[in-house]
N, C-alpha and C positions, 0 to 999 in steps of 0.2 A: 666407531665413527658413523657419521651420517651416511645414509644410502647414497650411492654414486649418483643416482638420478636427482636427489635433492641437492647435492653439491653442484651438479651441472646446472640445475635450474636457478640456484642462487647466483652462480657466476654469470648466467645470462641476464638476470635482473640487474646486476651491477654494471654489465656492459651496456645495457639499455639506458641505465641512469647516466652513465658517462656520455653516451651519444646524445641524450636529450637534455643533459644538464639538470637532471632531476634527483630525487631522493627516494630511498626505499625504507620500509619499516625495519627496525632493528632485527637482526638475525636472531639474537639471543632471546628476544621477546617471543619469537615464533618457534624457535628451537632451543629451549633452555638447556638441552642436553649437549649442545654443540661444544666441541673442545678446540683447543689451540690447533691441534693437528687438522681438524676439520677446516678451520679458517685458512690455514696455509694451502690446503687442498683446493678450496674455493678460489683463492688467489692464483694458484697454479693453473687451474682450468682457464680462468680469465686471461692470464698471461699467455698461455699457449695459443689461444685463439687470436690474440692480438698479434703474436709473432707470425701465425699462419696468414694473417691478413696483410702482412708486409711491414709491420712496425719493427724497428731495429732496437735491440737492447744495448744500452751503453753503460749500465752499471746498476748499483743497488743503493737503496737508502736504508739507514738504520734510524730507528726512532726510540724515544723514551729512554735515552741513555743518561739524562741528567736529572738531578733532583728538581730543578726548575720545571721541567716538562712533566715529570711524574706527579708533582704536586698540582700542576695545572690541569692534568687530566684525571687524576685519581687512579692511574694505572702504573704499576711498579715494575713490570716486566718489559725489557726491550723487545722491539719487533723489527721486521725488515720487509721491504717491498722492492719492486723493480722500477727502473727508470728507462724510458724510451727516448730515442734521439729527438723526437718531435716535441719533447717537453723541456728541452734545454734552451735557455735564452742567454744572450750576452749581456753584460752590464750596460745599462743605458736603454734597455729595451722598453718599448711601449707594449703592454700586455693587456689583452682583452679580459677584463674581470668577469664578464658574463659566461665565460667558458668553464668557470669553476663554481663550486658550491661551498658556502661557508669558508670564504677565503681568508687565510691567515698567513703571516710571514714568520719564519724562524731564522735565526742566525747560526750558521754552521761553517765547518771546514770540510772541503771535499779532498779526497786523496786519489791520485791516479797510480795504479800499480804498474811497476816495471817488469814484474815476473809473477807467475802464479803463486797463490797462497792457499795452503791446505791445512786443515786440522787433522786429528782432534786435539793436538797438544800445542797449538799455535800460541806463542807468547807475544807480549808487546814488542820485544826485541825482534822477533821474527817478522812481525807486521811492519815495523819501522824499516827493516832491511828490504822488504818487498815494495815499499812505497817509492815511487819515482819523484813525485812532488806534491805539495799541498796547494790548494787554491781556495780563496775566500768565496763563500757562497751564501745565497739566500734560498731557503726552501719555501715553495708555495704549497700550503696545505689545501686539500680539496676533499671534502667528505660527502659521500653519496648515501650514507646511512644516517638516519635521524640522530641528532646529537644527544638528546636526553637519555641517560641511562646506558650509554655505550660501554662495552667492556673490551678487553683486549681482543676477544674473539671477533667482535664487530669490526674493530679497527684493522686487524690483520687482513681479514677478508676483503676489505676495501682498499687493498694495496697499501696498507699502513698509512692511509690518508695522504698519500703523495699526489701532488698535482703538477709540479714543475720545479725547475731549479734555475736560478740566475747565477752565472759564474763570473767571477772577477777576472782581471787580466794578470794579476801577480802570481807568479809561480815560485815556490820556495822548496828546496830540498829539506828533508827533516833535520839535517845538520846545519842549516843556514839560519834557523830561527828557533827560539824556545816555544814549541807548539803549545805547551801548557799555558803560557802567558799571553797568547794572542788575544787581544781584546775585541769586544763587539759593542759598538755604540749605535743603537738602532733609532733612526729618526723617521717620523711620518709628517710630511708637510712642514718640515723644518723644525719640528719639536721632538726632543728626545723622549723616547717611550720606554726603552729597555736597555739594560747594560749587562755584561757578563764577561767571563774569560773562559777560554777553551778547556781549562782544567775541570770545569763543571761537568764535562762529559767523562765520566768514569775515571777522573783524576788525570787522564791524558786522552786526547781525542782519538789517537790511533788505537787505544785499547778496544774501541768499538769494532775496528777492522779485524782485530784478532778474535773477538767474540763472534763475529759473523763467520769467519773461516771455520771456527770450531763448530758452529751451528750447522754449517753446510756439510761438514764431514759426516754428521749423523745421517745424511741422505746420500752419501757417496759422491758428493760434489765438491768443487773447490772454486775459489775466486780466480779469475783469469787475468793475465797480463793485459794492460790497456783499459781495464774496467775502472770506472769512476765510482768511488765509494763515498757517499754522503754520510758523515759520521754521527749526526745527531745534534740537536740544538742545545746551546748553552744559555739561551734566554727563554722566557715564556713566549708563547705565540702572540703575535700582534694582529688584530683584526684590520682588514683593509677593504676599501670599496672603490668603485670606479671614481676617478678624479683624484685619488691619493698618489702622492709622490713618496717613494721610499728610498732611504739611503742608509748604508751601514758603514761605519768607519772601523776597519780592522787593524788600525795602527800600522805596524811594519808590513802587513799584508795588503795595504791599500784600501780602496773603497769599492763597494758594490752598490749600484743604484738601479731603480726601475720605476716606471710609472704605470698605473692601472687606468685603463680607459674604458 
């Protein structure tokens, strides 16, 4: 692994980039030997300092779980990051675009856990049993590392490119709706831009929750009751700017909308 001082320095660079809404050069361009384990270590140092500063953890995001996203990024391995309370917006929110870098929107389902979920042998059925309810959501992507040539290492270190989450008002238990067939019709300024169905995420969106529980088990950790798990996009990311209005129709799961100012 990279030396601890290098990991700490890179985490500090990313924290500064977040605070100043800036960008840093690719980690893999400067440290080609960096591994996925290094990238999660960098993310972990950044996370722990944010928690120490008083930010509250509300859940986890999973990324790169669909072929649409893997093809859009050229990265084939899922990843995960953390979500803080101050990054969650209600549907209809007016969101300052300038607080993010390289702003894009993804269509996802979020799942709130009613009980802890642990690996290493967690199955889809186990994860479905642990889910209290599903919520339609939009993820706001926010990249602090230069985009050209990014690898999975760069993306993970940058908290899996997570910037924020817009949550809808509809709540459905897993037995109330066929989660595989939840649609997403994504509009920008009234024009449809992307479509997809939730089965695009690993053939069932809750499969990502099981994947994350098994991933955590390798570090002696588990997902906790009450956590929100953002399961990954089933459309390609859509670029947005200040002045754009975004709306997504989730069919039986209702709609989620926001405006960037």
